[in-house]
C-alpha positions as CSV (number, residue, x, y, z in Angstrom):
1,X,0.2,0.0,-0.4
2,X,2.8,2.5,1.1
3,X,5.8,1.2,-1.0
4,X,7.8,1.4,1.7
5,X,7.9,-0.1,5.5
6,X,6.5,2.1,8.3
7,X,8.6,3.4,10.8
8,X,5.5,2.4,13.4
9,X,6.5,-1.6,11.7
10,X,10.1,-1.2,12.7
11,X,9.0,-0.2,16.3
12,X,6.7,-2.8,17.3
13,X,8.9,-5.3,15.6
14,X,11.7,-3.4,18.2
15,X,8.9,-3.8,21.4
16,X,8.4,-7.4,20.9
17,X,11.6,-8.6,20.9
18,X,12.4,-5.9,24.0
19,X,9.2,-7.2,25.4
20,X,9.7,-10.9,25.4
21,X,13.5,-10.5,26.6
22,X,12.4,-8.4,29.6
23,X,9.2,-10.7,31.0
24,X,11.8,-13.4,31.1
25,X,14.1,-11.5,33.0
26,X,16.9,-10.7,30.6
27,X,19.0,-7.5,30.0
28,X,17.7,-5.4,26.6
29,X,21.6,-4.4,27.1
30,X,22.9,-7.9,27.1
31,X,20.7,-8.3,24.1
32,X,21.6,-5.5,22.6
33,X,25.3,-6.2,22.6
34,X,24.6,-9.9,21.3
35,X,22.8,-8.3,17.8
36,X,25.7,-6.0,17.9
37,X,27.9,-9.0,17.8
38,X,26.0,-11.1,15.4
39,X,25.6,-8.1,13.4
40,X,28.9,-7.6,13.0
41,X,30.4,-11.4,12.4
42,X,27.8,-11.4,9.1
43,X,27.6,-14.8,7.7
44,X,31.2,-15.5,9.1
45,X,31.8,-19.0,10.6
46,X,31.8,-18.2,14.5
47,X,31.9,-20.5,17.3
48,X,30.0,-19.7,21.3
49,X,33.2,-19.3,22.5
50,X,34.4,-16.7,20.1
51,X,30.8,-15.0,19.5
52,X,31.2,-14.6,23.7
53,X,34.5,-12.6,23.1
54,X,32.7,-10.5,20.9
55,X,29.6,-9.4,23.1
56,X,32.5,-9.5,25.9
57,X,30.4,-8.7,29.1
58,X,28.5,-11.8,29.8
59,X,29.5,-16.1,30.2
60,X,29.3,-18.6,27.1
61,X,26.1,-19.8,29.4
62,X,24.3,-16.8,29.2
63,X,25.1,-16.1,25.3
64,X,24.1,-19.5,24.8
65,X,20.4,-18.7,26.5
66,X,20.2,-15.5,24.8
67,X,20.7,-17.4,21.4
68,X,18.4,-19.8,22.1
69,X,15.8,-17.4,22.4
70,X,16.2,-15.8,19.5
71,X,16.0,-19.1,17.8
72,X,12.9,-19.5,19.2
73,X,11.5,-15.9,18.6
74,X,12.0,-17.6,14.8
75,X,14.9,-14.9,14.1
76,X,18.0,-16.3,13.9
77,X,18.9,-19.9,12.8
78,X,22.4,-21.9,12.4
79,X,24.2,-23.6,10.3
80,X,26.2,-26.1,11.3
81,X,29.6,-27.2,9.2
82,X,29.4,-30.5,7.5
83,X,32.0,-33.0,7.8
84,X,32.3,-34.5,4.5
85,X,34.4,-37.8,5.8
86,X,31.4,-38.8,8.2
87,X,28.7,-37.7,6.3
88,X,26.9,-35.6,9.2
89,X,26.8,-31.9,10.5
90,X,29.8,-31.0,13.0
91,X,28.1,-29.5,16.2
92,X,31.0,-28.7,18.3
93,X,32.5,-26.5,15.3
94,X,32.3,-23.1,14.1
95,X,28.7,-22.3,12.7
96,X,27.1,-20.0,10.3
97,X,24.5,-17.3,12.3
98,X,21.6,-16.2,10.1
99,X,19.1,-13.6,10.3
100,X,16.1,-15.8,9.1
101,X,15.0,-13.0,6.8
102,X,16.2,-9.8,5.5
103,X,13.2,-7.7,7.4
104,X,14.6,-8.7,10.6
105,X,18.1,-7.8,9.9
106,X,17.1,-4.4,8.5
107,X,15.2,-4.0,11.5
108,X,18.1,-4.8,14.1
109,X,20.5,-2.7,12.2
110,X,18.6,0.2,12.2
111,X,17.7,-0.6,16.0
112,X,21.2,-0.9,16.8
113,X,22.4,1.9,14.5
114,X,19.8,4.0,17.0
115,X,21.6,3.2,19.7
116,X,25.2,4.2,18.4
117,X,26.3,0.6,18.7
118,X,26.8,0.5,15.1
119,X,27.9,3.2,12.3
120,X,27.8,0.8,9.1
121,X,24.7,0.7,6.7
122,X,22.8,-2.7,5.8
123,X,25.3,-5.7,5.1
124,X,23.7,-6.7,1.3
125,X,25.9,-9.8,1.0
126,X,25.1,-10.9,4.2
127,X,21.5,-10.4,3.7
128,X,21.2,-12.2,0.6
129,X,23.5,-14.7,1.5
130,X,21.3,-15.8,4.5
131,X,18.1,-15.8,2.1
132,X,19.3,-18.8,0.4
133,X,19.7,-21.3,3.3
134,X,16.4,-19.5,5.4
135,X,14.2,-20.7,1.8
136,X,15.7,-24.5,1.7
137,X,16.9,-25.9,5.4
138,X,12.9,-26.4,6.9
139,X,12.4,-28.7,3.6
140,X,16.0,-30.6,3.9
141,X,19.2,-31.0,6.1
142,X,21.5,-27.8,5.5
143,X,24.6,-27.2,6.4
144,X,28.0,-25.0,5.0
145,X,30.9,-26.4,4.3
146,X,34.9,-25.2,5.5
147,X,38.1,-27.5,3.3
148,X,40.4,-26.3,0.8
149,X,37.5,-23.1,0.4
150,X,34.1,-22.3,1.7
151,X,30.5,-23.3,0.4
152,X,28.3,-21.3,1.8
153,X,25.1,-24.4,1.6
154,X,25.2,-27.6,1.5
155,X,21.7,-29.4,1.2
156,X,21.2,-32.8,1.6
157,X,19.1,-34.7,-1.0
158,X,17.9,-37.9,-1.8
159,X,21.0,-38.3,-4.0
160,X,23.7,-37.1,-2.3
161,X,25.2,-33.4,-1.0
162,X,24.4,-30.2,-3.7
163,X,26.4,-27.6,-3.3
164,X,25.0,-23.8,-3.4
165,X,27.3,-20.7,-3.7
166,X,26.0,-17.4,-3.4
167,X,27.9,-14.6,-5.1
168,X,26.3,-11.5,-4.7
169,X,29.2,-9.4,-6.7
170,X,29.6,-7.9,-10.2
171,X,32.7,-10.2,-10.6
172,X,33.6,-13.8,-9.6
173,X,37.0,-15.4,-9.1
174,X,37.6,-18.6,-10.2
175,X,40.2,-19.3,-7.1
176,X,37.0,-19.0,-4.9
177,X,35.1,-21.6,-6.6
178,X,38.0,-24.5,-6.2
179,X,36.1,-26.6,-3.1
180,X,32.9,-25.8,-5.3
181,X,34.2,-27.5,-7.9
182,X,35.0,-30.5,-6.4
183,X,31.5,-31.4,-5.6
184,X,29.3,-33.7,-7.9
185,X,25.9,-31.5,-7.9
186,X,27.0,-27.4,-7.5
187,X,25.6,-24.3,-8.8
188,X,26.0,-21.1,-8.3
189,X,23.6,-18.0,-7.6
190,X,24.7,-14.5,-8.6
191,X,24.0,-11.2,-8.9
192,X,23.9,-11.1,-13.3
193,X,20.6,-11.1,-14.6
194,X,20.5,-14.2,-16.9
195,X,22.3,-17.4,-16.7
196,X,25.4,-18.5,-17.4
197,X,28.5,-20.8,-16.7
198,X,31.5,-20.0,-15.1
199,X,34.6,-22.4,-15.2
200,X,32.4,-25.5,-15.9
201,X,29.7,-24.3,-13.1
202,X,26.2,-23.4,-13.9
203,X,25.1,-20.0,-12.6
204,X,22.2,-18.5,-12.2
205,X,20.3,-14.8,-11.1
206,X,19.8,-15.0,-7.6
207,X,16.3,-13.8,-7.3
208,X,14.2,-15.6,-10.1
209,X,15.7,-19.0,-8.9
210,X,14.7,-18.4,-5.3
211,X,10.9,-17.8,-7.2
212,X,10.9,-20.5,-9.2
213,X,12.6,-23.1,-7.0
214,X,10.7,-22.6,-4.0
215,X,11.6,-26.0,-1.6
216,X,13.8,-28.7,-2.2
217,X,11.4,-30.8,-4.1
218,X,11.4,-28.4,-6.7
219,X,15.3,-28.9,-7.1
220,X,15.0,-32.5,-8.2
221,X,16.3,-31.7,-11.7
222,X,18.4,-29.1,-10.7
223,X,20.9,-31.3,-8.9
224,X,20.3,-34.4,-11.4
225,X,23.9,-36.4,-10.7
226,X,25.8,-35.8,-13.8
């Protein structure tokens, strides 16, 4: 109707988060410091110990407690590292922490900016990268991979692991695709407006791809065995 998100909508969202934490006896200051650490981390892999260091004022147990509430509220989700040898997740390794959708990242960033806790603008790359696992994680087991290189998303399909790399940039370096090329089923989702190929890897426009392939079932033709 308005073509934009109204300030009242952001205010209502903030009040909801703040209210849920305060009624459980949590500290608003600790919440804001944790949200600041999450924004600063972006989509980089991080352990709870390292996240606690970034917060700096509370224990690891408190960070885990607050993160649990953020997850139960549907604001944050985690991706575990995929163990290629054991064919399973690695819960003890560093994980990727994603906001569930772009609106939440926008709202949290605006809140922290108003509180003078951050000065940076929205991290568009992190926001876009989070959209992909957010879309597929409910219909298929989802992880990330860190080996010779990093892969943003590993989907465990009936045919085996399938890899998706998000490249929201004007130029894609072949050196960044080293690990992706080792996967039997792999694609790139990019900023380009047309499908294409780079170094033998298929590449699709990210927004169009997500619209055409809303869940894991719709990916079967994409990830047929080579």
